[in-house]
C-alpha positions as CSV (number, residue, x, y, z in Angstrom):
1,M,140.0,-20.7,27.1
2,A,138.8,-19.0,23.9
3,F,140.7,-16.2,22.4
4,S,139.7,-13.5,20.0
5,S,141.6,-13.3,16.7
6,N,142.6,-9.8,17.7
7,T,144.6,-11.2,20.6
8,Y,147.2,-12.6,18.1
9,K,146.8,-10.1,15.2
10,G,150.0,-9.9,13.4
11,I,151.6,-13.0,15.1
12,T,152.4,-15.4,12.3
13,I,153.8,-18.9,13.1
14,K,155.3,-21.6,10.9
15,F,154.3,-25.2,11.3
16,S,155.9,-27.8,9.2
17,G,156.7,-25.3,6.5
18,D,153.0,-23.8,6.6
19,T,152.8,-20.2,7.7
20,T,149.6,-19.7,9.7
21,Q,148.1,-17.0,11.8
22,L,148.4,-18.0,15.4
23,G,144.6,-17.3,16.0
24,N,143.7,-19.7,13.2
25,A,146.1,-22.4,14.5
26,L,144.3,-22.3,17.9
27,K,140.8,-22.0,16.6
28,D,140.1,-25.9,16.4
29,I,141.8,-26.5,19.7
30,D,139.7,-23.8,21.4
31,R,136.5,-25.2,19.8
32,D,137.3,-28.7,21.0
33,A,138.3,-27.4,24.5
34,K,134.9,-25.6,24.8
35,T,133.0,-28.8,23.8
36,V,135.0,-30.8,26.4
37,N,134.3,-28.1,29.1
38,S,130.6,-28.1,28.3
39,E,130.5,-31.9,28.6
40,L,132.5,-31.7,31.9
41,S,130.0,-29.2,33.2
42,E,127.1,-31.7,32.5
43,I,128.9,-34.5,34.1
44,N,129.7,-32.4,37.2
45,K,126.0,-31.6,37.5
46,G,125.3,-35.3,37.4
47,L,127.9,-35.9,40.1
48,K,126.3,-33.3,42.3
49,L,123.2,-35.3,42.2
50,D,124.9,-38.7,42.7
51,S,128.3,-38.1,44.0
52,K,129.2,-41.9,44.2
53,N,128.3,-42.8,40.7
54,V,131.5,-44.5,39.5
55,D,130.3,-44.4,35.8
56,L,130.0,-40.6,35.9
57,M,133.4,-40.3,37.7
58,N,134.9,-42.5,34.9
59,Q,133.3,-40.2,32.2
60,K,134.6,-37.2,34.1
61,F,138.2,-38.7,34.2
62,N,138.0,-39.4,30.4
63,K,136.8,-35.9,29.6
64,V,139.5,-34.4,31.9
65,S,142.1,-36.4,30.1
66,E,140.8,-35.0,26.8
67,A,141.1,-31.4,28.2
68,I,144.7,-32.2,29.3
69,D,145.6,-33.4,25.9
70,A,144.0,-30.4,24.2
71,T,145.7,-28.0,26.7
72,K,149.1,-29.7,26.1
73,K,148.6,-29.3,22.4
74,K,147.6,-25.6,22.8
75,L,150.7,-25.0,25.1
76,E,152.9,-26.6,22.5
77,I,151.6,-24.3,19.8
78,L,151.8,-21.2,22.1
79,K,155.4,-22.1,23.1
80,E,156.4,-22.6,19.5
81,A,154.8,-19.2,18.7
82,K,156.7,-17.6,21.5
83,K,160.0,-18.9,20.1
84,Q,159.1,-17.4,16.7
85,A,157.6,-14.2,18.4
86,D,160.9,-13.7,20.1
87,E,162.5,-13.3,16.7
88,Q,159.6,-11.3,15.3
89,L,159.9,-8.9,18.3
90,K,163.6,-8.4,17.7
91,N,163.0,-7.6,14.1
92,G,160.2,-5.2,14.9
93,E,157.6,-7.4,13.1
94,I,155.3,-7.5,16.3
95,G,154.9,-5.0,19.2
96,E,155.7,-5.6,22.9
97,T,152.0,-5.7,23.7
98,Q,151.4,-8.6,21.4
99,F,154.4,-10.4,22.9
100,K,153.1,-9.9,26.5
101,Q,149.6,-11.1,25.4
102,L,151.2,-14.3,24.1
103,E,153.3,-14.8,27.3
104,A,150.0,-14.3,29.3
105,E,148.3,-16.8,27.2
106,I,151.0,-19.3,27.8
107,S,150.7,-18.7,31.6
108,K,146.9,-19.3,31.4
109,A,147.5,-22.5,29.5
110,E,150.0,-23.7,32.0
111,N,147.6,-23.0,34.8
112,A,144.8,-24.7,33.1
113,L,147.0,-27.7,32.5
114,K,147.8,-27.9,36.3
115,R,144.1,-27.5,37.1
116,Y,143.2,-30.4,34.8
117,K,146.0,-32.6,36.1
118,N,144.9,-31.9,39.7
119,E,141.2,-32.6,38.8
120,A,142.2,-35.9,37.0
121,K,144.2,-37.0,40.0
122,A,141.3,-36.0,42.5
123,T,138.8,-37.9,40.2
124,A,141.0,-41.0,40.0
125,D,141.5,-41.0,43.7
126,K,137.7,-40.8,44.2
127,I,137.1,-43.6,41.7
128,K,139.7,-45.7,43.6
129,S,138.0,-44.9,46.9
130,E,134.5,-45.7,45.8
131,L,135.6,-48.9,44.2
132,S,137.5,-49.9,47.3
133,S,134.4,-49.3,49.3
134,A,132.2,-51.3,47.0
135,V,134.8,-54.2,47.2
136,D,134.7,-54.0,51.0
137,K,130.9,-54.0,51.0
138,L,130.7,-57.0,48.7
139,A,133.3,-58.9,50.8
140,S,131.1,-58.2,53.8
141,D,128.0,-59.3,52.0
142,V,129.7,-62.4,50.8
143,K,130.9,-63.2,54.4
144,K,127.4,-62.7,55.7
145,T,125.9,-64.9,52.9
146,S,128.5,-67.5,53.6
147,V,127.6,-67.7,57.3
148,A,123.9,-67.9,56.3
149,V,124.6,-70.7,53.8
150,A,126.7,-72.5,56.3
151,G,123.8,-72.4,58.8
152,I,121.3,-73.7,56.1
153,I,123.7,-76.5,55.2
154,T,124.0,-77.4,58.9
155,A,120.2,-77.4,59.3
156,L,119.8,-79.6,56.2
157,G,122.4,-81.9,57.5
158,G,120.5,-82.2,60.7
159,I,117.2,-82.8,59.0
160,T,118.7,-85.5,56.8
161,Y,120.3,-87.2,59.8
162,S,116.9,-86.9,61.7
163,A,115.1,-88.5,58.6
164,A,117.6,-91.2,58.3
165,N,117.3,-91.9,62.0
166,T,113.5,-92.0,61.9
167,A,113.7,-94.4,58.9
168,D,116.1,-96.6,60.7
169,E,113.7,-96.7,63.8
170,L,110.7,-97.3,61.6
171,N,112.5,-100.3,59.8
172,T,113.6,-101.7,63.2
173,L,110.0,-101.4,64.6
174,S,108.7,-103.1,61.5
175,K,111.0,-106.1,62.1
176,V,110.2,-106.4,65.8
177,T,106.4,-106.1,65.3
178,G,106.1,-107.9,62.0
179,L,104.0,-105.0,60.6
180,S,105.1,-103.4,57.3
181,T,106.6,-99.9,57.4
182,E,103.6,-98.6,55.5
183,E,101.2,-100.0,58.2
184,L,103.3,-98.4,60.9
185,Q,103.2,-95.1,59.2
186,R,99.4,-95.3,58.9
187,F,99.2,-96.1,62.7
188,N,101.5,-93.1,63.3
189,Y,99.3,-90.8,61.2
190,A,96.2,-92.0,62.9
191,S,97.6,-91.5,66.4
192,E,98.5,-87.9,65.4
193,L,94.8,-87.3,64.4
194,V,93.6,-88.4,67.9
């Protein structure tokens, strides 16, 4: 929302005792707004390629917040200028055309502020939605992993029980036959080879 210096030619406003041309007062704000809008454009290009990228959405939200702040500051300056322009118009210091241009700029700034606020809300809602989806997916994955881990623990428990059972049987057989458990294991191994 850049303005030419001619748009406000002749409109002088007073801020904290400093008399400044309106165009000069808005120059820095317009430059910052242009930078923020350029950065927003780049972020939006990235979001077109990866619409679910929460980091880019967060960057967009932050840039839109900066745009809201800059637009509020601009609107504040324009409204203050309008108050002073009312008086200047009455005194014949500025013309009706300049006053109407100022009113039009206030309207543009108010509309831009509404757009930025809507964009911030939409971005925040999308971030919330994506994070909610990610949390749901994570919960589902954890549930699936828990079921798999429970199955593995059950299987390990069964193997441990089976090994303990085999060891008890081997020990009992050793006592009955009088052979050592090592000799019984060698006989078992030899019988598996045959």
